[in-house]
C-alpha positions as CSV (number, residue, x, y, z in Angstrom):
1,M,-20.8,28.9,-8.6
2,S,-21.7,29.1,-12.3
3,P,-23.4,26.2,-14.0
4,R,-20.3,25.6,-16.1
5,A,-18.0,25.5,-13.1
6,G,-20.4,23.1,-11.4
7,L,-20.4,20.8,-14.4
8,S,-16.6,21.0,-14.6
9,L,-16.4,20.0,-10.9
10,L,-18.7,17.0,-11.4
11,Y,-16.8,15.9,-14.5
12,S,-13.5,16.0,-12.7
13,Q,-14.8,14.1,-9.7
14,F,-16.4,11.3,-11.6
15,F,-14.6,10.9,-14.9
16,V,-11.0,12.0,-14.5
17,K,-8.6,9.3,-13.3
18,L,-5.4,10.4,-11.7
19,P,-2.3,8.4,-12.6
20,I,-1.1,5.9,-10.0
21,P,2.7,6.0,-9.7
22,I,4.2,2.7,-10.9
23,H,7.8,3.6,-11.5
24,S,10.5,2.7,-9.0
25,F,11.4,5.1,-6.2
26,S,14.7,3.4,-5.4
27,G,17.4,5.9,-4.3
28,Q,14.8,8.5,-3.4
29,T,13.5,9.9,-0.1
30,I,9.8,10.6,0.0
31,I,7.9,12.6,2.7
32,V,4.3,11.7,3.1
33,T,2.2,14.1,5.2
34,G,-0.8,12.9,7.2
35,S,0.6,9.4,6.9
36,N,-0.8,8.0,10.1
37,T,-4.3,7.4,8.8
38,G,-6.4,7.1,5.7
39,L,-5.1,8.2,2.3
40,G,-1.7,9.4,3.6
41,R,-1.0,6.0,5.2
42,E,-2.1,4.1,2.1
43,A,0.0,6.4,-0.1
44,A,3.1,5.7,2.1
45,N,2.3,2.0,2.0
46,H,2.1,2.1,-1.9
47,I,5.3,4.1,-2.2
48,V,7.1,1.6,0.0
49,R,5.9,-1.2,-2.3
50,L,7.5,0.8,-5.2
51,G,10.9,0.4,-3.5
52,V,11.6,3.8,-2.0
53,S,14.9,4.1,-0.2
54,K,13.5,6.1,2.7
55,V,10.0,7.2,3.5
56,I,9.4,9.9,6.1
57,L,6.0,9.7,7.8
58,A,5.1,13.2,8.7
59,V,2.6,13.0,11.6
60,R,1.6,15.2,14.5
61,K,1.9,12.6,17.2
62,I,4.9,10.3,17.4
63,R,2.8,7.4,18.8
64,K,0.4,7.5,15.8
65,G,3.4,7.6,13.5
66,E,4.9,4.5,15.1
67,D,1.5,2.8,14.7
68,A,1.5,3.7,11.0
69,K,5.1,2.4,10.7
70,R,4.1,-1.0,12.2
71,Y,1.0,-1.2,9.9
72,I,3.2,-0.5,6.8
73,E,5.8,-3.0,8.0
74,G,3.0,-5.6,8.5
75,Q,1.8,-5.0,4.9
76,Q,5.3,-5.3,3.5
77,A,6.0,-8.9,4.8
78,G,9.2,-10.1,3.3
79,Q,10.4,-6.7,2.2
80,A,13.2,-4.8,4.0
81,L,12.1,-1.4,5.3
């Protein structure tokens, strides 16, 4: 890796902020891969808060997907899922 590429990587990791979606997702269907743990689950949780009509939790194991669904439903108290 060249020094310039290394500096570019460091800059992008520490100083570039990715936009967080804040617009409504009503009327849309969103598929979130890896949504049973970590960033995928939190992304699905955030998208549900933004009013998505349908979120599809793409997971490898159904049981873990059901656990993620229960987690998201628990976080969305008072909102219809």
